[in-house]
PDB file of N, CA, C, O and CB in Angstrom:
ATOM      1  N   UNK A   1     137.392 197.345 119.203  1.00  0.00           N
ATOM      2  CA  UNK A   1     137.182 197.101 121.021  1.00  0.00           C
ATOM      3  C   UNK A   1     136.977 195.431 120.633  1.00  0.00           C
ATOM      4  O   UNK A   1     136.309 195.131 119.643  1.00  0.00           O
ATOM      5  CB  UNK A   1     135.349 198.131 122.090  1.00  0.00           C
ATOM      6  N   UNK A   2     137.464 194.619 121.298  1.00  0.00           N
ATOM      7  CA  UNK A   2     136.339 193.076 120.853  1.00  0.00           C
ATOM      8  C   UNK A   2     135.283 192.668 121.852  1.00  0.00           C
ATOM      9  O   UNK A   2     134.588 191.657 121.751  1.00  0.00           O
ATOM     10  CB  UNK A   2     137.275 191.492 120.742  1.00  0.00           C
ATOM     11  N   UNK A   3     135.224 193.688 122.972  1.00  0.00           N
ATOM     12  CA  UNK A   3     134.016 193.636 123.789  1.00  0.00           C
ATOM     13  C   UNK A   3     133.219 194.948 123.548  1.00  0.00           C
ATOM     14  O   UNK A   3     133.875 195.959 123.300  1.00  0.00           O
ATOM     15  CB  UNK A   3     134.377 193.446 125.332  1.00  0.00           C
ATOM     16  N   UNK A   4     131.980 195.018 123.593  1.00  0.00           N
ATOM     17  CA  UNK A   4     131.256 196.031 123.843  1.00  0.00           C
ATOM     18  C   UNK A   4     130.168 196.041 124.891  1.00  0.00           C
ATOM     19  O   UNK A   4     129.246 195.225 124.875  1.00  0.00           O
ATOM     20  CB  UNK A   4     130.816 196.317 122.780  1.00  0.00           C
ATOM     21  N   UNK A   5     130.275 196.800 125.621  1.00  0.00           N
ATOM     22  CA  UNK A   5     129.294 196.452 126.926  1.00  0.00           C
ATOM     23  C   UNK A   5     128.144 197.520 127.103  1.00  0.00           C
ATOM     24  O   UNK A   5     128.438 198.706 126.952  1.00  0.00           O
ATOM     25  CB  UNK A   5     130.206 196.450 128.415  1.00  0.00           C
ATOM     26  N   UNK A   6     126.862 197.161 127.413  1.00  0.00           N
ATOM     27  CA  UNK A   6     125.391 197.700 127.684  1.00  0.00           C
ATOM     28  C   UNK A   6     125.606 197.572 128.995  1.00  0.00           C
ATOM     29  O   UNK A   6     126.679 197.302 129.534  1.00  0.00           O
ATOM     30  CB  UNK A   6     124.007 196.919 127.088  1.00  0.00           C
ATOM     31  N   UNK A   7     124.080 197.863 129.741  1.00  0.00           N
ATOM     32  CA  UNK A   7     123.591 197.401 130.759  1.00  0.00           C
ATOM     33  C   UNK A   7     123.077 196.599 131.116  1.00  0.00           C
ATOM     34  O   UNK A   7     122.762 196.296 132.267  1.00  0.00           O
ATOM     35  CB  UNK A   7     123.212 197.776 131.055  1.00  0.00           C
ATOM     36  N   UNK A   8     122.831 195.904 129.745  1.00  0.00           N
ATOM     37  CA  UNK A   8     122.060 194.567 130.041  1.00  0.00           C
ATOM     38  C   UNK A   8     123.167 193.243 129.351  1.00  0.00           C
ATOM     39  O   UNK A   8     122.951 192.150 129.872  1.00  0.00           O
ATOM     40  CB  UNK A   8     120.257 194.643 129.126  1.00  0.00           C
ATOM     41  N   UNK A   9     124.223 193.249 128.329  1.00  0.00           N
ATOM     42  CA  UNK A   9     124.673 193.080 127.460  1.00  0.00           C
ATOM     43  C   UNK A   9     126.094 193.009 127.230  1.00  0.00           C
ATOM     44  O   UNK A   9     126.678 194.092 127.179  1.00  0.00           O
ATOM     45  CB  UNK A   9     124.174 193.681 126.969  1.00  0.00           C
ATOM     46  N   UNK A  10     127.080 191.471 127.012  1.00  0.00           N
ATOM     47  CA  UNK A  10     128.585 192.106 127.038  1.00  0.00           C
ATOM     48  C   UNK A  10     128.602 191.178 125.278  1.00  0.00           C
ATOM     49  O   UNK A  10     128.190 190.026 125.138  1.00  0.00           O
ATOM     50  CB  UNK A  10     130.068 191.424 128.824  1.00  0.00           C
ATOM     51  N   UNK A  11     129.130 191.973 124.230  1.00  0.00           N
ATOM     52  CA  UNK A  11     128.920 191.593 123.132  1.00  0.00           C
ATOM     53  C   UNK A  11     130.501 191.315 122.762  1.00  0.00           C
ATOM     54  O   UNK A  11     131.339 192.181 122.509  1.00  0.00           O
ATOM     55  CB  UNK A  11     128.043 192.585 122.324  1.00  0.00           C
ATOM     56  N   UNK A  12     130.685 189.993 122.791  1.00  0.00           N
ATOM     57  CA  UNK A  12     132.195 189.886 122.415  1.00  0.00           C
ATOM     58  C   UNK A  12     132.403 189.459 120.820  1.00  0.00           C
ATOM     59  O   UNK A  12     131.834 188.488 120.321  1.00  0.00           O
ATOM     60  CB  UNK A  12     132.934 188.699 123.427  1.00  0.00           C
ATOM     61  N   UNK A  13     133.472 190.499 119.973  1.00  0.00           N
ATOM     62  CA  UNK A  13     133.368 190.368 118.773  1.00  0.00           C
ATOM     63  C   UNK A  13     135.008 190.770 118.309  1.00  0.00           C
ATOM     64  O   UNK A  13     135.786 191.647 118.684  1.00  0.00           O
ATOM     65  CB  UNK A  13     132.107 191.251 118.242  1.00  0.00           C
ATOM     66  N   UNK A  14     135.090 189.725 117.364  1.00  0.00           N
ATOM     67  CA  UNK A  14     136.028 189.181 116.648  1.00  0.00           C
ATOM     68  C   UNK A  14     136.825 188.157 117.222  1.00  0.00           C
ATOM     69  O   UNK A  14     136.504 186.977 117.082  1.00  0.00           O
ATOM     70  CB  UNK A  14     136.739 190.072 116.236  1.00  0.00           C
ATOM     71  N   UNK A  15     138.362 188.678 118.185  1.00  0.00           N
ATOM     72  CA  UNK A  15     139.485 188.147 118.568  1.00  0.00           C
ATOM     73  C   UNK A  15     139.340 188.809 119.838  1.00  0.00           C
ATOM     74  O   UNK A  15     139.759 189.950 120.035  1.00  0.00           O
ATOM     75  CB  UNK A  15     140.744 188.350 117.711  1.00  0.00           C
ATOM     76  N   UNK A  16     138.432 187.726 121.174  1.00  0.00           N
ATOM     77  CA  UNK A  16     138.975 188.174 122.649  1.00  0.00           C
ATOM     78  C   UNK A  16     139.779 187.826 123.163  1.00  0.00           C
ATOM     79  O   UNK A  16     140.119 186.643 123.154  1.00  0.00           O
ATOM     80  CB  UNK A  16     138.416 188.088 123.529  1.00  0.00           C
ATOM     81  N   UNK A  17     140.312 188.659 123.735  1.00  0.00           N
ATOM     82  CA  UNK A  17     142.337 188.136 124.386  1.00  0.00           C
ATOM     83  C   UNK A  17     142.268 187.961 125.615  1.00  0.00           C
ATOM     84  O   UNK A  17     141.155 188.362 125.956  1.00  0.00           O
ATOM     85  CB  UNK A  17     143.833 189.411 124.320  1.00  0.00           C
ATOM     86  N   UNK A  18     142.899 187.538 126.599  1.00  0.00           N
ATOM     87  CA  UNK A  18     143.368 187.180 127.752  1.00  0.00           C
ATOM     88  C   UNK A  18     143.471 189.057 128.333  1.00  0.00           C
ATOM     89  O   UNK A  18     143.621 189.243 129.540  1.00  0.00           O
ATOM     90  CB  UNK A  18     144.961 186.050 127.558  1.00  0.00           C
ATOM     91  N   UNK A  19     143.423 189.693 127.846  1.00  0.00           N
ATOM     92  CA  UNK A  19     143.467 191.300 128.190  1.00  0.00           C
ATOM     93  C   UNK A  19     142.200 191.595 128.433  1.00  0.00           C
ATOM     94  O   UNK A  19     141.882 192.436 129.273  1.00  0.00           O
ATOM     95  CB  UNK A  19     144.007 192.313 127.060  1.00  0.00           C
ATOM     96  N   UNK A  20     141.317 190.903 127.691  1.00  0.00           N
ATOM     97  CA  UNK A  20     139.781 191.536 127.929  1.00  0.00           C
ATOM     98  C   UNK A  20     139.296 190.646 129.100  1.00  0.00           C
ATOM     99  O   UNK A  20     138.112 190.825 129.386  1.00  0.00           O
ATOM    100  CB  UNK A  20     138.615 191.396 126.455  1.00  0.00           C
ATOM    101  N   UNK A  21     139.960 189.724 129.837  1.00  0.00           N
ATOM    102  CA  UNK A  21     139.316 188.576 130.742  1.00  0.00           C
ATOM    103  C   UNK A  21     138.967 189.450 132.131  1.00  0.00           C
ATOM    104  O   UNK A  21     137.929 189.253 132.763  1.00  0.00           O
ATOM    105  CB  UNK A  21     140.528 187.114 131.067  1.00  0.00           C
ATOM    106  N   UNK A  22     139.767 190.238 132.441  1.00  0.00           N
ATOM    107  CA  UNK A  22     139.357 190.462 133.171  1.00  0.00           C
ATOM    108  C   UNK A  22     138.372 191.688 133.694  1.00  0.00           C
ATOM    109  O   UNK A  22     137.975 191.790 134.855  1.00  0.00           O
ATOM    110  CB  UNK A  22     140.111 190.221 133.466  1.00  0.00           C
ATOM    111  N   UNK A  23     138.024 192.686 132.511  1.00  0.00           N
ATOM    112  CA  UNK A  23     137.182 193.725 132.528  1.00  0.00           C
ATOM    113  C   UNK A  23     135.931 192.803 132.130  1.00  0.00           C
ATOM    114  O   UNK A  23     134.823 193.218 132.471  1.00  0.00           O
ATOM    115  CB  UNK A  23     137.611 195.022 131.544  1.00  0.00           C
ATOM    116  N   UNK A  24     136.002 191.788 131.552  1.00  0.00           N
ATOM    117  CA  UNK A  24     134.655 190.865 131.350  1.00  0.00           C
ATOM    118  C   UNK A  24     134.220 190.667 132.702  1.00  0.00           C
ATOM    119  O   UNK A  24     133.113 191.026 133.104  1.00  0.00           O
ATOM    120  CB  UNK A  24     134.876 189.334 130.583  1.00  0.00           C
ATOM    121  N   UNK A  25     134.986 190.164 133.323  1.00  0.00           N
ATOM    122  CA  UNK A  25     134.828 189.436 134.722  1.00  0.00           C
ATOM    123  C   UNK A  25     134.391 190.561 135.788  1.00  0.00           C
ATOM    124  O   UNK A  25     133.758 190.125 136.750  1.00  0.00           O
ATOM    125  CB  UNK A  25     136.343 188.672 135.228  1.00  0.00           C
ATOM    126  N   UNK A  26     134.606 191.762 135.760  1.00  0.00           N
ATOM    127  CA  UNK A  26     133.981 193.150 136.258  1.00  0.00           C
ATOM    128  C   UNK A  26     133.148 193.461 135.922  1.00  0.00           C
ATOM    129  O   UNK A  26     132.456 194.204 136.619  1.00  0.00           O
ATOM    130  CB  UNK A  26     134.439 194.135 136.162  1.00  0.00           C
ATOM    131  N   UNK A  27     132.774 193.094 134.750  1.00  0.00           N
ATOM    132  CA  UNK A  27     131.459 193.560 134.200  1.00  0.00           C
ATOM    133  C   UNK A  27     130.376 192.439 134.661  1.00  0.00           C
ATOM    134  O   UNK A  27     129.292 192.907 135.009  1.00  0.00           O
ATOM    135  CB  UNK A  27     131.531 193.732 132.484  1.00  0.00           C
ATOM    136  N   UNK A  28     130.507 191.082 134.712  1.00  0.00           N
ATOM    137  CA  UNK A  28     129.839 190.124 134.803  1.00  0.00           C
ATOM    138  C   UNK A  28     129.306 190.231 136.583  1.00  0.00           C
ATOM    139  O   UNK A  28     128.222 190.182 137.164  1.00  0.00           O
ATOM    140  CB  UNK A  28     130.746 188.857 134.231  1.00  0.00           C
ATOM    141  N   UNK A  29     130.546 190.375 136.934  1.00  0.00           N
ATOM    142  CA  UNK A  29     130.259 190.854 138.836  1.00  0.00           C
ATOM    143  C   UNK A  29     129.204 192.206 138.572  1.00  0.00           C
ATOM    144  O   UNK A  29     128.129 192.203 139.173  1.00  0.00           O
ATOM    145  CB  UNK A  29     132.239 191.610 139.991  1.00  0.00           C
ATOM    146  N   UNK A  30     129.411 192.905 138.015  1.00  0.00           N
ATOM    147  CA  UNK A  30     128.298 194.589 138.222  1.00  0.00           C
ATOM    148  C   UNK A  30     127.309 193.812 137.758  1.00  0.00           C
ATOM    149  O   UNK A  30     126.538 193.733 138.715  1.00  0.00           O
ATOM    150  CB  UNK A  30     128.563 196.387 137.116  1.00  0.00           C
ATOM    151  N   UNK A  31     126.838 193.157 136.826  1.00  0.00           N
ATOM    152  CA  UNK A  31     125.727 193.026 136.331  1.00  0.00           C
ATOM    153  C   UNK A  31     125.506 190.854 136.122  1.00  0.00           C
ATOM    154  O   UNK A  31     125.883 189.990 135.331  1.00  0.00           O
ATOM    155  CB  UNK A  31     125.826 194.198 134.774  1.00  0.00           C
ATOM    156  N   UNK A  32     124.702 190.931 137.367  1.00  0.00           N
ATOM    157  CA  UNK A  32     124.689 189.546 137.301  1.00  0.00           C
ATOM    158  C   UNK A  32     123.386 188.812 136.932  1.00  0.00           C
ATOM    159  O   UNK A  32     123.102 187.648 137.216  1.00  0.00           O
ATOM    160  CB  UNK A  32     125.118 189.109 138.508  1.00  0.00           C
ATOM    161  N   UNK A  33     122.754 189.574 136.348  1.00  0.00           N
ATOM    162  CA  UNK A  33     121.572 189.334 135.398  1.00  0.00           C
ATOM    163  C   UNK A  33     121.764 189.745 133.905  1.00  0.00           C
ATOM    164  O   UNK A  33     120.844 189.916 133.105  1.00  0.00           O
ATOM    165  CB  UNK A  33     120.360 190.110 135.922  1.00  0.00           C
ATOM    166  N   UNK A  34     123.014 189.869 133.665  1.00  0.00           N
ATOM    167  CA  UNK A  34     123.554 190.377 132.137  1.00  0.00           C
ATOM    168  C   UNK A  34     123.219 189.266 131.479  1.00  0.00           C
ATOM    169  O   UNK A  34     122.504 188.431 132.034  1.00  0.00           O
ATOM    170  CB  UNK A  34     125.227 190.760 131.875  1.00  0.00           C
ATOM    171  N   UNK A  35     123.796 189.040 129.881  1.00  0.00           N
ATOM    172  CA  UNK A  35     123.760 188.348 128.941  1.00  0.00           C
ATOM    173  C   UNK A  35     125.221 188.411 127.985  1.00  0.00           C
ATOM    174  O   UNK A  35     125.839 189.441 127.714  1.00  0.00           O
ATOM    175  CB  UNK A  35     122.530 188.741 128.337  1.00  0.00           C
ATOM    176  N   UNK A  36     125.471 187.425 127.689  1.00  0.00           N
ATOM    177  CA  UNK A  36     126.327 187.242 126.674  1.00  0.00           C
ATOM    178  C   UNK A  36     125.922 187.213 125.220  1.00  0.00           C
ATOM    179  O   UNK A  36     125.063 186.405 124.868  1.00  0.00           O
ATOM    180  CB  UNK A  36     126.894 186.188 126.941  1.00  0.00           C
ATOM    181  N   UNK A  37     126.501 188.073 124.309  1.00  0.00           N
ATOM    182  CA  UNK A  37     126.372 187.867 123.224  1.00  0.00           C
ATOM    183  C   UNK A  37     127.708 187.371 122.406  1.00  0.00           C
ATOM    184  O   UNK A  37     128.671 188.135 122.461  1.00  0.00           O
ATOM    185  CB  UNK A  37     125.792 188.925 122.851  1.00  0.00           C
ATOM    186  N   UNK A  38     127.824 186.369 121.784  1.00  0.00           N
ATOM    187  CA  UNK A  38     128.662 185.739 121.061  1.00  0.00           C
ATOM    188  C   UNK A  38     129.250 185.454 119.832  1.00  0.00           C
ATOM    189  O   UNK A  38     130.327 184.985 119.463  1.00  0.00           O
ATOM    190  CB  UNK A  38     128.489 185.183 121.239  1.00  0.00           C
ATOM    191  N   UNK A  39     127.779 186.058 119.064  1.00  0.00           N
ATOM    192  CA  UNK A  39     127.674 186.033 117.659  1.00  0.00           C
ATOM    193  C   UNK A  39     128.754 186.572 116.738  1.00  0.00           C
ATOM    194  O   UNK A  39     128.920 186.061 115.630  1.00  0.00           O
ATOM    195  CB  UNK A  39     126.575 186.668 117.376  1.00  0.00           C
ATOM    196  N   UNK A  40     129.377 187.432 117.097  1.00  0.00           N
ATOM    197  CA  UNK A  40     130.418 188.118 116.412  1.00  0.00           C
ATOM    198  C   UNK A  40     131.725 187.683 116.931  1.00  0.00           C
ATOM    199  O   UNK A  40     132.718 188.309 116.560  1.00  0.00           O
ATOM    200  CB  UNK A  40     130.267 189.579 116.528  1.00  0.00           C
ATOM    201  N   UNK A  41     131.851 186.718 117.720  1.00  0.00           N
ATOM    202  CA  UNK A  41     133.390 186.308 118.098  1.00  0.00           C
ATOM    203  C   UNK A  41     133.764 185.173 117.326  1.00  0.00           C
ATOM    204  O   UNK A  41     132.996 184.257 117.031  1.00  0.00           O
ATOM    205  CB  UNK A  41     133.627 185.914 119.657  1.00  0.00           C
ATOM    206  N   UNK A  42     135.180 185.273 116.949  1.00  0.00           N
ATOM    207  CA  UNK A  42     136.086 184.414 116.043  1.00  0.00           C
ATOM    208  C   UNK A  42     136.772 183.265 117.024  1.00  0.00           C
ATOM    209  O   UNK A  42     136.934 182.050 116.911  1.00  0.00           O
ATOM    210  CB  UNK A  42     137.329 185.428 115.262  1.00  0.00           C
ATOM    211  N   UNK A  43     137.114 184.311 118.110  1.00  0.00           N
ATOM    212  CA  UNK A  43     137.932 183.551 119.042  1.00  0.00           C
ATOM    213  C   UNK A  43     138.050 183.964 120.327  1.00  0.00           C
ATOM    214  O   UNK A  43     137.843 185.164 120.508  1.00  0.00           O
ATOM    215  CB  UNK A  43     139.126 183.444 118.628  1.00  0.00           C
ATOM    216  N   UNK A  44     138.384 183.161 121.468  1.00  0.00           N
ATOM    217  CA  UNK A  44     138.260 183.745 122.499  1.00  0.00           C
ATOM    218  C   UNK A  44     139.457 182.988 123.558  1.00  0.00           C
ATOM    219  O   UNK A  44     139.602 181.769 123.473  1.00  0.00           O
ATOM    220  CB  UNK A  44     136.728 183.691 122.865  1.00  0.00           C
ATOM    221  N   UNK A  45     140.310 183.808 124.571  1.00  0.00           N
ATOM    222  CA  UNK A  45     141.044 182.906 125.109  1.00  0.00           C
ATOM    223  C   UNK A  45     140.583 182.532 126.299  1.00  0.00           C
ATOM    224  O   UNK A  45     139.782 183.166 126.985  1.00  0.00           O
ATOM    225  CB  UNK A  45     142.217 183.249 125.174  1.00  0.00           C
ATOM    226  N   UNK A  46     141.181 181.295 126.606  1.00  0.00           N
ATOM    227  CA  UNK A  46     141.220 180.401 128.071  1.00  0.00           C
ATOM    228  C   UNK A  46     140.340 180.981 129.007  1.00  0.00           C
ATOM    229  O   UNK A  46     139.247 180.574 129.399  1.00  0.00           O
ATOM    230  CB  UNK A  46     142.700 180.351 128.843  1.00  0.00           C
ATOM    231  N   UNK A  47     141.150 182.265 129.390  1.00  0.00           N
ATOM    232  CA  UNK A  47     140.882 182.730 130.688  1.00  0.00           C
ATOM    233  C   UNK A  47     139.561 183.602 130.169  1.00  0.00           C
ATOM    234  O   UNK A  47     138.865 183.919 131.134  1.00  0.00           O
ATOM    235  CB  UNK A  47     142.244 183.604 131.483  1.00  0.00           C
ATOM    236  N   UNK A  48     139.078 184.031 129.002  1.00  0.00           N
ATOM    237  CA  UNK A  48     137.456 184.407 129.016  1.00  0.00           C
ATOM    238  C   UNK A  48     136.626 183.320 128.872  1.00  0.00           C
ATOM    239  O   UNK A  48     135.425 183.588 128.882  1.00  0.00           O
ATOM    240  CB  UNK A  48     137.006 185.351 127.893  1.00  0.00           C
ATOM    241  N   UNK A  49     136.921 182.221 128.746  1.00  0.00           N
ATOM    242  CA  UNK A  49     136.085 180.758 128.290  1.00  0.00           C
ATOM    243  C   UNK A  49     135.678 180.775 130.001  1.00  0.00           C
ATOM    244  O   UNK A  49     134.523 180.952 130.388  1.00  0.00           O
ATOM    245  CB  UNK A  49     137.284 178.975 127.461  1.00  0.00           C
ATOM    246  N   UNK A  50     136.892 180.550 130.957  1.00  0.00           N
ATOM    247  CA  UNK A  50     136.507 180.530 132.446  1.00  0.00           C
ATOM    248  C   UNK A  50     135.759 181.575 133.264  1.00  0.00           C
ATOM    249  O   UNK A  50     135.202 181.459 134.355  1.00  0.00           O
ATOM    250  CB  UNK A  50     137.609 180.421 133.092  1.00  0.00           C
ATOM    251  N   UNK A  51     135.926 182.926 132.224  1.00  0.00           N
ATOM    252  CA  UNK A  51     134.784 183.893 133.191  1.00  0.00           C
ATOM    253  C   UNK A  51     133.563 183.624 132.761  1.00  0.00           C
ATOM    254  O   UNK A  51     132.682 184.073 133.495  1.00  0.00           O
ATOM    255  CB  UNK A  51     134.886 185.562 133.104  1.00  0.00           C
ATOM    256  N   UNK A  52     133.021 182.750 131.349  1.00  0.00           N
ATOM    257  CA  UNK A  52     131.908 182.592 130.998  1.00  0.00           C
ATOM    258  C   UNK A  52     131.706 181.056 131.875  1.00  0.00           C
ATOM    259  O   UNK A  52     130.618 180.484 131.939  1.00  0.00           O
ATOM    260  CB  UNK A  52     131.780 182.723 129.347  1.00  0.00           C
ATOM    261  N   UNK A  53     132.371 180.783 132.212  1.00  0.00           N
ATOM    262  CA  UNK A  53     131.837 178.960 132.904  1.00  0.00           C
ATOM    263  C   UNK A  53     131.896 179.693 134.017  1.00  0.00           C
ATOM    264  O   UNK A  53     131.026 179.130 134.680  1.00  0.00           O
ATOM    265  CB  UNK A  53     132.979 177.157 132.860  1.00  0.00           C
ATOM    266  N   UNK A  54     132.377 180.697 134.804  1.00  0.00           N
ATOM    267  CA  UNK A  54     132.160 180.648 135.969  1.00  0.00           C
ATOM    268  C   UNK A  54     130.715 181.530 136.203  1.00  0.00           C
ATOM    269  O   UNK A  54     129.958 181.459 137.171  1.00  0.00           O
ATOM    270  CB  UNK A  54     133.423 181.095 136.656  1.00  0.00           C
ATOM    271  N   UNK A  55     130.612 182.240 135.193  1.00  0.00           N
ATOM    272  CA  UNK A  55     129.521 183.694 135.718  1.00  0.00           C
ATOM    273  C   UNK A  55     128.292 182.670 135.373  1.00  0.00           C
ATOM    274  O   UNK A  55     127.327 182.720 136.137  1.00  0.00           O
ATOM    275  CB  UNK A  55     129.545 185.669 134.511  1.00  0.00           C
ATOM    276  N   UNK A  56     128.254 181.817 134.369  1.00  0.00           N
ATOM    277  CA  UNK A  56     126.676 181.250 133.881  1.00  0.00           C
ATOM    278  C   UNK A  56     125.739 181.992 133.595  1.00  0.00           C
ATOM    279  O   UNK A  56     124.670 181.842 134.186  1.00  0.00           O
ATOM    280  CB  UNK A  56     125.981 180.523 134.752  1.00  0.00           C
ATOM    281  N   UNK A  57     125.877 182.900 132.702  1.00  0.00           N
ATOM    282  CA  UNK A  57     125.130 183.891 132.499  1.00  0.00           C
ATOM    283  C   UNK A  57     124.388 183.087 131.180  1.00  0.00           C
ATOM    284  O   UNK A  57     124.812 182.093 130.590  1.00  0.00           O
ATOM    285  CB  UNK A  57     125.965 185.375 132.318  1.00  0.00           C
ATOM    286  N   UNK A  58     123.569 183.591 131.012  1.00  0.00           N
ATOM    287  CA  UNK A  58     122.335 182.957 129.831  1.00  0.00           C
ATOM    288  C   UNK A  58     122.879 183.977 128.360  1.00  0.00           C
ATOM    289  O   UNK A  58     123.156 185.175 128.419  1.00  0.00           O
ATOM    290  CB  UNK A  58     120.093 183.478 130.488  1.00  0.00           C
ATOM    291  N   UNK A  59     122.913 183.320 127.417  1.00  0.00           N
ATOM    292  CA  UNK A  59     123.928 183.939 126.033  1.00  0.00           C
ATOM    293  C   UNK A  59     122.754 183.947 125.428  1.00  0.00           C
ATOM    294  O   UNK A  59     121.805 183.163 125.456  1.00  0.00           O
ATOM    295  CB  UNK A  59     125.352 182.983 125.145  1.00  0.00           C
ATOM    296  N   UNK A  60     123.033 185.357 124.648  1.00  0.00           N
ATOM    297  CA  UNK A  60     121.828 186.229 123.704  1.00  0.00           C
ATOM    298  C   UNK A  60     122.012 185.667 122.565  1.00  0.00           C
ATOM    299  O   UNK A  60     121.038 185.737 121.816  1.00  0.00           O
ATOM    300  CB  UNK A  60     121.932 187.930 123.484  1.00  0.00           C
ATOM    301  N   UNK A  61     123.457 184.817 121.931  1.00  0.00           N
ATOM    302  CA  UNK A  61     123.709 184.533 120.819  1.00  0.00           C
ATOM    303  C   UNK A  61     124.950 183.923 120.990  1.00  0.00           C
ATOM    304  O   UNK A  61     125.901 184.506 121.511  1.00  0.00           O
ATOM    305  CB  UNK A  61     123.604 185.530 119.977  1.00  0.00           C
ATOM    306  N   UNK A  62     125.008 182.177 120.362  1.00  0.00           N
ATOM    307  CA  UNK A  62     126.101 181.689 120.164  1.00  0.00           C
ATOM    308  C   UNK A  62     126.714 182.181 118.561  1.00  0.00           C
ATOM    309  O   UNK A  62     126.143 182.432 117.499  1.00  0.00           O
ATOM    310  CB  UNK A  62     125.878 180.194 120.431  1.00  0.00           C
ATOM    311  N   UNK A  63     128.227 182.172 119.011  1.00  0.00           N
ATOM    312  CA  UNK A  63     128.965 182.424 117.683  1.00  0.00           C
ATOM    313  C   UNK A  63     128.226 181.682 116.154  1.00  0.00           C
ATOM    314  O   UNK A  63     127.628 180.627 115.946  1.00  0.00           O
ATOM    315  CB  UNK A  63     130.582 181.737 117.966  1.00  0.00           C
ATOM    316  N   UNK A  64     128.583 182.703 115.395  1.00  0.00           N
ATOM    317  CA  UNK A  64     128.147 182.576 114.002  1.00  0.00           C
ATOM    318  C   UNK A  64     129.223 181.441 112.890  1.00  0.00           C
ATOM    319  O   UNK A  64     128.969 180.983 111.776  1.00  0.00           O
ATOM    320  CB  UNK A  64     128.158 184.273 113.445  1.00  0.00           C
ATOM    321  N   UNK A  65     130.290 181.302 113.657  1.00  0.00           N
ATOM    322  CA  UNK A  65     131.500 180.544 113.603  1.00  0.00           C
ATOM    323  C   UNK A  65     131.179 178.905 113.751  1.00  0.00           C
ATOM    324  O   UNK A  65     131.773 178.357 114.679  1.00  0.00           O
ATOM    325  CB  UNK A  65     132.479 181.093 114.790  1.00  0.00           C
ATOM    326  N   UNK A  66     130.226 177.997 112.863  1.00  0.00           N
ATOM    327  CA  UNK A  66     129.700 176.687 113.425  1.00  0.00           C
ATOM    328  C   UNK A  66     130.903 175.918 114.091  1.00  0.00           C
ATOM    329  O   UNK A  66     130.530 174.895 114.666  1.00  0.00           O
ATOM    330  CB  UNK A  66     129.007 175.761 112.230  1.00  0.00           C
ATOM    331  N   UNK A  67     132.050 176.125 114.143  1.00  0.00           N
ATOM    332  CA  UNK A  67     132.644 175.447 114.932  1.00  0.00           C
ATOM    333  C   UNK A  67     132.941 175.549 116.215  1.00  0.00           C
ATOM    334  O   UNK A  67     132.663 174.715 117.077  1.00  0.00           O
ATOM    335  CB  UNK A  67     133.375 175.315 114.533  1.00  0.00           C
ATOM    336  N   UNK A  68     133.588 176.707 116.389  1.00  0.00           N
ATOM    337  CA  UNK A  68     133.483 177.575 117.687  1.00  0.00           C
ATOM    338  C   UNK A  68     132.361 177.521 118.373  1.00  0.00           C
ATOM    339  O   UNK A  68     132.494 177.386 119.589  1.00  0.00           O
ATOM    340  CB  UNK A  68     133.643 178.903 117.482  1.00  0.00           C
ATOM    341  N   UNK A  69     130.875 177.614 117.780  1.00  0.00           N
ATOM    342  CA  UNK A  69     129.795 177.583 118.376  1.00  0.00           C
ATOM    343  C   UNK A  69     129.587 176.052 118.956  1.00  0.00           C
ATOM    344  O   UNK A  69     129.166 175.942 120.107  1.00  0.00           O
ATOM    345  CB  UNK A  69     128.773 178.102 117.442  1.00  0.00           C
ATOM    346  N   UNK A  70     129.817 175.093 118.329  1.00  0.00           N
ATOM    347  CA  UNK A  70     129.899 173.467 118.711  1.00  0.00           C
ATOM    348  C   UNK A  70     130.582 173.678 120.177  1.00  0.00           C
ATOM    349  O   UNK A  70     130.032 173.487 121.262  1.00  0.00           O
ATOM    350  CB  UNK A  70     131.012 172.348 117.479  1.00  0.00           C
ATOM    351  N   UNK A  71     131.802 174.080 119.961  1.00  0.00           N
ATOM    352  CA  UNK A  71     133.084 173.860 120.867  1.00  0.00           C
ATOM    353  C   UNK A  71     132.524 174.307 122.139  1.00  0.00           C
ATOM    354  O   UNK A  71     132.536 173.582 123.134  1.00  0.00           O
ATOM    355  CB  UNK A  71     134.515 174.740 120.432  1.00  0.00           C
ATOM    356  N   UNK A  72     131.981 175.612 122.129  1.00  0.00           N
ATOM    357  CA  UNK A  72     131.680 176.211 123.396  1.00  0.00           C
ATOM    358  C   UNK A  72     130.121 175.971 123.767  1.00  0.00           C
ATOM    359  O   UNK A  72     129.539 176.371 124.776  1.00  0.00           O
ATOM    360  CB  UNK A  72     132.045 177.766 123.329  1.00  0.00           C
ATOM    361  N   UNK A  73     129.676 175.329 122.855  1.00  0.00           N
ATOM    362  CA  UNK A  73     128.107 174.854 123.340  1.00  0.00           C
ATOM    363  C   UNK A  73     128.306 173.340 124.245  1.00  0.00           C
ATOM    364  O   UNK A  73     127.400 172.980 124.997  1.00  0.00           O
ATOM    365  CB  UNK A  73     126.931 174.518 121.686  1.00  0.00           C
ATOM    366  N   UNK A  74     129.445 172.594 124.104  1.00  0.00           N
ATOM    367  CA  UNK A  74     129.872 171.600 124.883  1.00  0.00           C
ATOM    368  C   UNK A  74     131.012 172.078 126.209  1.00  0.00           C
ATOM    369  O   UNK A  74     131.517 171.283 127.002  1.00  0.00           O
ATOM    370  CB  UNK A  74     130.485 170.588 123.828  1.00  0.00           C
ATOM    371  N   UNK A  75     131.191 173.264 126.190  1.00  0.00           N
ATOM    372  CA  UNK A  75     132.221 173.541 127.121  1.00  0.00           C
ATOM    373  C   UNK A  75     130.822 174.646 128.144  1.00  0.00           C
ATOM    374  O   UNK A  75     131.198 174.901 129.288  1.00  0.00           O
ATOM    375  CB  UNK A  75     133.997 174.473 126.207  1.00  0.00           C
ATOM    376  N   UNK A  76     130.112 174.932 127.957  1.00  0.00           N
ATOM    377  CA  UNK A  76     129.443 176.009 128.564  1.00  0.00           C
ATOM    378  C   UNK A  76     128.387 174.929 128.977  1.00  0.00           C
ATOM    379  O   UNK A  76     128.511 174.548 130.141  1.00  0.00           O
ATOM    380  CB  UNK A  76     128.993 177.416 127.601  1.00  0.00           C
ATOM    381  N   UNK A  77     127.790 174.595 128.553  1.00  0.00           N
ATOM    382  CA  UNK A  77     126.444 173.293 128.545  1.00  0.00           C
ATOM    383  C   UNK A  77     126.672 172.285 130.073  1.00  0.00           C
ATOM    384  O   UNK A  77     125.794 172.046 130.903  1.00  0.00           O
ATOM    385  CB  UNK A  77     126.720 171.901 126.749  1.00  0.00           C
ATOM    386  N   UNK A  78     127.678 171.960 130.097  1.00  0.00           N
ATOM    387  CA  UNK A  78     128.028 171.190 131.114  1.00  0.00           C
ATOM    388  C   UNK A  78     128.615 171.600 132.363  1.00  0.00           C
ATOM    389  O   UNK A  78     128.890 170.761 133.221  1.00  0.00           O
ATOM    390  CB  UNK A  78     128.714 170.438 130.669  1.00  0.00           C
TER     391      UNK A  78
END
């Protein structure tokens, strides 16, 4: 499963696809004080990035993958 959810955190794992974006959006709307953990994420679809950009939730962890981490930091910190 590319995303695991708890009451306080959504953990994106491996490859997160367009099919996961709507479920992530629903979780974000239901947990406006939640956090996002990207440590295990190696790729995410642009639709998922759009959800993250719109939600502006705090991140529990950036991706372990250095290139993805840099790219997402530039995308999400602006």
